[in-house]
N, C-alpha and C positions, 0 to 999 in steps of 0.2 A: 884281458888276461884274468883268468879265474884265480881266486885265492882259495887255497885249500884250508878247510876247517877241520881241526883235529877233533875226532869224536872219542878218542881213547881216554879212559878214565884211569887214573892211578889211585892207588890206595890213599895216598896223601890228599888228592883232590876230593875223593869221596868223604874222607874224614872232615876236611875243611867245609864241604857243603853241609854235612850233618851238623857240625858245630854252628855254622851260620844259621841254619834253619832252626836249631834249638834255641839259639839266642834271640832270634826273631820271635819265636813262639813265646819265650819268657817275656820279652818286651810287650808283645801284644796282650798276653795274659795279665801282666802287671798293669798295663794301661786299662784293660777291662775291669780289673779289680779296683783300681784307683777311681774309675768312673762310677762303679757300683758303690764304693764307699763314700763318694762325694754326693751321691743322691741322698736327700734327706729322707729319714725313715717316715713312712706313712703314719699319719695320726691315727689314734684309735677310732675316731669318727670315720676315716676313710676305710680302715680295716673292717669296721662293722658294716660297711656298705652304704653309708650316707643316710640322709634323712628318711628315705622311704623304707629302708630296712629297719632303722631304729623305730620308726612309727609303727611298723608291723609288730615288732617285739613289745613295744609299750602297750599297744592295743590288746594283745594276747595277755600280757602280764596284768594289766588293769582289770580285765574281765576275770582272770583267775583269782585275784585278790578278793573281789566281791564274793566269790563262791567259796573262798578258803574258810574252813570251819573255825580257825583260831583268830583270824583278823578280819573276817568278812561279815556277812549277814547274820551269822549265828555266833559271833564272837561273844565272849563273856564280858568284854570291854563294852559298856553301854554306849559310849561315844562312837566307837567304830561300828558297832551294830546299827546305830541310828543313821550314821553317814551312809552306810552301804544298803540301807532300806529306804530312807526318806529323802536322800539327796542325789539319787541316781541321775536326775536330769542334769546334774553338774558334771557327770562322768566324762562326756566328750571334751569339755573344757579342761578337766584334769588330765586327760590323755594328751591334749595339746601341750599343756604346761610341762608334763613329764617328758614329752618328746623334746621340747626346747631345752629342758634341763640336761638331758642325756647328750644332746647335740653339743651344748655348751661345754659340759665337763669333759667330753671326749675329744675336744679340740676342733670342733666343727665351726662353721661360719655363723650359725644361729646363736643368739644370745638370750639367756634366760634372765628375766627381771622379776624379782619377788613381788607378789601382789600385796603382801603384808611385810613391809621392810622390818628388819630386826637388827640384832647386833652383828650378825654375820652377813656377808655380801649376798648370799642366796636367800636369806630370810626364812630358812626352813624351820627354825624353832617357832616362829610365830604362826606359820601355816599349819603346824602340827600340834601346837600347844594345847588347844581345846580338845584334841583327841586323846590326850593322856596316854600316849603309846608307851608301853613298858619295853625294857630292853629285850625281853623274850619275844614280844610281839614284833619288834623291829627285826629280830633274827628270823622269825617266821616269814616276814615279807622278803627278807634277803634270800631265804630258801626258795620261796616262790619265784623270785627273780632267777635264781640258779636253774630251777626246773624249766622256766620259760626259755632261757638261753640254750639249754639242752634240747628243748623242743625244736628250736631253730638251728640246731647243730652249729652253734657258734664255737669256733676253735678254742681250745683250752686257754691259750695265752690271752686272747681277747676276753673270754669269760672271766678269767682271774682279774684282769684290769677293771672290768665293769663292776665286779663285786667289791673290789678294793675301793673304787671311787664311791660306791654306795655306802660301804661300811665307814668310810671317813666322815660321814655326816650323822652317825648314830647319836652322838651327844646332842646335836641340834634337834633331831627328830624326837628324841625322848625327853627333851627339856621340860615338857609339861607333866611328865609322869610323877605322881605323888606316891611314894612307897607306902604311906599309911592309908591311902585312898580308897 
């Protein structure tokens, strides 16, 4: 014996179906939103593209500093001028250390350890003390970093975070500057 299946839809059944579908969509949407919110935000290191992207930026940035007229080979600061003309064989090592530093401060897995320990964990004051970097020279290096980040089309949010991390160490890097000097 065949059972008849009713295919007629009443207004009430259509509304009930629509309400059921809408509430299912809300539940699915809420679940997707909850899962998205549960995902930890990517670190700056990840958003920058990891070590290879960071190393490319550091490479370009380091070469740009050497050529920068304010802080490079033609700097009025005799210590910076000397470093950028007489110590360039050390530049590959400096690029490596800068890459480690950026990886570390951006939340990556690589850790920077100061070659000249100082009063701060990163030892930046001792690494830069003999260069007698002025606040204005530091700002020029930050501007060069900004230009490099623009060259690589780093998004505004990440660029801001990188520049803020850099600026946070201004006091350490300029610790050797003598205003009378």
